[in-house]
N, C-alpha and C positions, 0 to 999 in steps of 0.2 A: 744586331738582329734581335737581341732580347729586349723588347721596347719598353718593358715594364721596370727595368732598372733605372733609378736614378738617385740623388743624393738630397732629395727634398726634406726639409725640416719645417714643420707646421705649413706645409704648402708652398714654401719658397726656397728657392736654392740657396744654401748656406754658403756663406764666403768668410773664411777665417784667415786672419793676418797671421802668417807663420812667425814672424819676428816678435809680434805680441805673445803669443803662446809659448815660445821658446823662452822668452825673457820670464814669464810668469812661473814655468815649470822651475827654471834654473834658480830664481829668486827664492821659491818656496822649499826646493829640494835640490841643494847644490850637489849631493853625492849621487843623484840620478843620472844614469847613463842614457842619453837621448842622441839619437841618430837624426842628423839634419841634412848632410850633404847628399846629393843624388846618387852618388857612388855608394854611400853606406846604406841607403834606403832601397836599392835596386833589389837586393836578394828576397825583399818583403813584398813584392808586387803582386804576388798571388800565393793561393794555397796549392794542394795538389791537383786542382782543376787549372790547369795552366793556360787553357785558352783565353781565359780572361784574366787581363793584367791591369792593375791602376797602381800609380805610385803614391805611397801615403804622404801626407803632409809631414808628419813627424813619426818617430818610432821610439817608444819608451821601453826601456828594459829593466824594470824595478826588480829589487831583490828582498824587499821587506813589505810587509803588509801596510804599514803606515804610508808608505810611498804610494802605493796603489789607492789607498783611500784619498790621500791628497791630489793625486792625478785626476781621479774622478771629480772631486769638488771643484777643482779648478776649470776642468772641462764643462762642468755644470754651469759655472758661473760665467764663463765666456762663450757658452752655447756652441762647444765644439763637439762634433760627433766622435764616439769611441768605439773601435772595433777590438776584440780580444782575439787573440790568437796563441795557440800552444806549440805544438810541433809542426802545424802547417801541413798536415797529411790529409786533410778534409778533401772530399771530392764533388763539392756542390758549389763551391765559391763562398761559403759561409764566413770564412775568414779573409775575404778578398777586401783589401783597404779601401778607404775613400779618399779621394784627391784632396778634399776638403776635411779630413779628419785625422785623428790620431790613432795609431796602431799601438796597442798596449799588449805586449809580449809577455806571456806568464811563463816562459819556458824555464827561468832560473829558480822556480818554486818546484824543486824536484826531489824533496825529501820525504822519505818514509817516516812517519811520526811515530807509528806504533803497530805492531803486529800483536794480535791478542788472541793466542790460541784456544784459550778457554771460552772466551766470548764469540770466538770464529769471526773476528772482523778485523779490518786494517784502516787505520787514519793515515791519509796520504795527501800531499800537496798537490796542485792541479797540473803540475808539470812533470809528475812521475809517469814514466812509461808502463803502458798496459801490462807488458811481459814482466816488468820489474816486480810487480806485486807478486805474482805467482811464484817467481824466483825467491822473493824473500820469505813466502810461506812455506815454500817446499820442505825445509827442514821438520815443520810440524806436520807434514802430511796433509796440507792443506793448499788450496789453490783458488784464483779468482776466475770464475767462469767464463764471462763474456771474452771472446778472442777474436776480434776482427783481423782480417789478414795483414793489416798494416800494424799488428800488435807489437812488434818488435821496435817501432818507432812512435806510434801513436800515443798521446797523453791522456790520462784519465780526466783531465778537465775538458779537453775536446769530445771524451767519449760521453761525458754527461751532457754537453751542449748538443749532440747529434743523436743521443740515445742510440750508441753503437751496439751491433750484434756480433756475428760471426758464424763460424759453422756449427757451434755447440748450441746456439740460442735455441733451437726447437725444444730441447729438454730443460734446459738451464735458464732460458729468459735472455731477455735484453739487458742493457745496463739498468734500466729503471727497475728491473725486477731484483737487481743486486747491489742496491744501495740500501743504508740505513740513514744517512743524514749528509747533508751538504751545507757548507757555510758559504755565503755570498756577501758580496759588496753590492749596494745599490749606486745608481749614478750620483746619488749625493753622499757617498762614502760611508754610509750607514750599513752596519754589519748585521745579518739576518741568519739565524740558523732555521733550516727546513728539514722536517723529519726530526728523529731521535735516535737514542742509542737502544730504545725497545723496538718491537717489531711494528708498533703502530704509534701514532701520535694523535691528540685530540684535533678537532676541526678539519677545515678543509686540506686534501692532500696535496699540498703545495709542493712537495718534494717531486711527486709525479708530473705536476704542471711545469715545473722548472726544467726537468729532464727533458731533453729534446727542444728546449727553447731558443736554441741556436744563438745565444749570446744577447737576446732582445730583453731580457728581463733583469740581468744582474751579472756580476764577475765571479766565478767560482774561485774560492781561496782554499777550501779544504773539502776532502771527500772521506767518508766512512763507507766503506764497501763490505759486503758479506764475504766471507771465505767459506769454501766447501771442502769436505774431505775428499782426498783423490779416491776414484772409484778402485776398488781392488783389481778389477779385470777391464781391459778394453780391447775389443777385437773389430776388425775392419773387414768387411765384404766389399769387393769392387764387382758390379755386375755389367757387362757390355750388352748393347742392343744394336741390332741392324735398322731400327728405325727410331727417331726422336720422340715420336708421339707415343709409342710404346714405353719408353723410359719414364714420360711424363705421367703416364696412367699409373704406372708401377709405384710411383710415389705414394699417390692417393691410396693405392691398394694396401701398402704397407701400414700407413696410418689408419685405414679403415679396418685391419686385422687387429686393432689394438696394441701395436707395438709402437712405443715411442723412443726411437733411436737417439743415442746421444748426438749423432750428427747424421744429416741426409743430404748429400750434395749431387748435384748434375752437372756434366759438362757434355757440350756437343762436339761433333768431329772437329772442328776449327780449333776449338780449345783445347781438346785432347792433344792434337797435333803439335800445337805449340808449346804446351806443357811438357810434353815427353821429349821433344827436341831440346828443352831447355833444362830439364831437371832429370830426365832418364828415369822416371817413377815406375817404369814397367806398366804403362798404360798401353791398350790394344789400338793402335793407330788406325786401323781398318775399321774400327766401331763408328757407328753414328751417333752414339751417345753412351756415356757410362754413369752409372750411380756408385756413390760411396756411402756405405750404410755402416755406421759406428755403433757398437751395442756395448754398453758399459755396465757395470754392477758388480754382484758376486758371480763366482764361477758357474755355479749351477743354473742361475737365471740366465746368464749370457749364452751359455751353451744350448739351452733350449730356444733361446730367441734366434740363434743363428740358424737353427734348423727351420723355424717357422719363416723367417725371411727368405731362405733358401726356396721353400716350396712356393712362396708369393711370387717371387722373382721368376721361377719357372713358369708358372701359369701365366705370368704377365709376358711371357715371350723373350726372356733373357737368352741370349746365345751362350753365354758362359758366365760362370759366377766363382771368383777366386776369394778364398779367404786368406789374409794376410799370415804368412808362415810364423812371423815373431814379431817383436816390438820394432826391430829395425825395419822391415817391410811395412809394418802400420805407419811409421814415421813417414817413408818414403811415399807411400800413397797420398798422405796428407800434404807432403811438401809439394806435391805437383798441383794439387788444388790450390794451396796458398799462395803459390807463385804463378797462379794462372794469369794475373794481370800483367806482371812484368814479362812473362813468356809471349803474350799476344802482343806487347809492345815489339818484340824483335821481328814481327811479321809485316809491320806497316811503319811509316814515319810517324803517324800519330793515331791515336784512337781516343774514343770519347765513352767513358764509363757511365752507364746508365744505372739506375737503382728504382725499381717497382716491387710492389708486392701484389700478388694476385691469390684468390682461392685455389687450392692445390687442385681440385678437379678441373681447373680452367687451364692448366699447364699445356696439354696438347693444343687447345685453341689458340693461346697466345704464342705457342712455339710457331704454329702454321702462319698465323697473322703476321708476326714478326719477320717470317722468311719472306712473305710476299711483299711487306714493306720494304725490306732491304732490296729486293729485285726491283721494285718501282723506283727506289732512290739510286740505284746502281752502285751500292755500297756493300761490302762484306761485314756480317755481324757473327761474332763468336759469342756463344750463349754460355754463361756460368750461373749456377742458381744455387742459393741456400733452399734446396727443393722441398726440405721438409715443412718449413714455414712460408713458401712460395715467395721468397724474396729473390728476384731474378735481377741478374747484372749483365745486361746485353752489352757487348763491347764493340761498338762502331769504328771500323777501320777506314781510315781516310788520310790524305796528304795535305797539310795545311798550305803547301806551296802551290798547289794547284787553285787557281781561283774558283771559288765557290763551292768547293768540297767541304769546308768546315761548315758552311751555311747548311748545305745538304744533310750533313751529319746531325747538326743541331735540330733541324725540322724532322728527320727520321726519329730522332730521339723523344722529341715532344709527341710524336704520333704513338710511339710505343707507349709512353706513358698514359696517353689518353685512352689507349686500348685497355691497359692495366684498370683504369676507372670504369670502362664500359663493361668489364666482365665482373665488377664487384669488387675491384681492388683499390689500391691506393698508389700515389705518386712516388712513395719513398717506403723503403723499410729500415734504412739506417744511416744513408749518407746524408739525410737532411734535404731541405728545399734550397736554403742558401740564395744565390743568384740564379743558379742553374734551372730551377724548375718552378719560378715563382710565375710565370704564365700559366703553367698546369694547375696552380693552386686555384685558379680561376674555374677551371674545369670540375676539380674536386669538390669545391665548396660554393654555396651560394651567397648572396649579398648579405642575408642575415647572420649566417655563420661567421662570415669574414669580419662583420661589424662586432661580434661579441670577442673576436681574436683582438682587434684594435682596441676594445676596451680593457681587455687583460693587459695588454702592452701598456696603455696609458695609466693604468693602476700602479705599475711598477715604475714606469718611465715616461711621466706627463709630457715631457718635451720632446719625446722621441729621439733621444741622442745615442741610444745604444744600438749599434750595428743597423742603422736605417737602410730600408731601400732592399732589405732581405727577408725571406721567409713569408711574410704576409703581404700581399698586394693591396694597394688602396682600389676602392670602388670604381674610382674614375679610370685607372688603368685597365681593370677587367672590362670595363665597358669598351676600351679601345681595342683590347684583345678579342672582343666578341666571343667569348666562349662560355658565358653564363647560361647557356641552354642546357648544361648538364649539371644535375644536382640530385641530391638524395630522393628516390621515390619517383624520378622521372621515368619516361619510356626508355628502352635501350637506346644506348649511344648511336645515332644514325650510321656513322662509319663501320660499325660492327656488321653490318648488313654483307659486307663484301668477304666477309671471313665466315 
């Protein structure tokens, strides 16, 4: 269905001799663990987007940086594509292997090298779990702010590759805002440090360029992250609404009032019911939508902000507003939201998790448009939002065992993303492009912009061996998709007229 995905290197299909590659790796690295049998490679055929599956040619599991560098040099010499993988929790097919490529698994680099409470930073290897950083920093009253819902499992190297966010990114930023330095290896096995131990570094901001580059520019080998003091107080308000569009408008009203919550999340009725059945978080299952608004800081400021938010919510039409009674209830409210994805999975044999970002003021328009599209395609959609920063996660429910349902879900997801672009948003907020959204890159960007992206890729990886076929489509393939009519400065997206 996704016509833009292939494994073309320099315009030609790349064919790799597995035996030659295996012999070269074993000859140079006798201690390297390599999986080559079909049975051993099978668990690595997909990442968190299990709808797309490809068996890798070989799987390498290095434990030393010298091994990684030599693997890259060998693959560069033989012209073998390389896809890096961490915990495999990504949801855009970014770590999907290539049939004619090597899968480089960095999960064994899972050591926290240093926690520095005076400098408020941590040095970690790429396989360290997101949550493990905060757990290690907790004795010093510090934590690592970005907290994707998969933080119990996802690794920091993957967070850098996808520029992961989370429920608190509205106030504390995405991964890119919480990094000091990243060490990488190029396809030639050369070590490069991007950023510095200081708050800024001279020259181009290559650290920001690399963050979110989805494995196309280099392999992450070490990450230095910023640590923040834990807020003295955190309180959560839960507001219920009898209309989804009212809830969407309330989000913009809160920000317009000059209040920046620590987290501001929205769930619609289907997501509420799924989460409540699964977690028993105390959600009102008869509500059409709820907002979770966390306010943190010092006691007096939080108390004042709670009253201000209560007033905004009342004016916006909230039916009920509850303040979490204690820390246990606060955690329970968040547990329902953070488990929304697996909760929805209990309602359907399969679901397709989308990821787009829109201006906050467009939330009501996009919610209405998504509902109309869902009806048109005959599929249910549960909506979960990082509402404060406009990052939406529609969950499209389908049954892959029913002929044509996955194709309908994929097409519906594509239209939702194109709607995001039409209202001034983007096709991703934190999951990345990977394989999943590569068609919609043709909608987001024009040919000149894509040409610049390819030039950046070529500067780091001139032979296109790192994660080819992902993230940035070729102009030829965009012409096939026929979506180049939408780019910056154009008239509104034609399809928007029906919304």
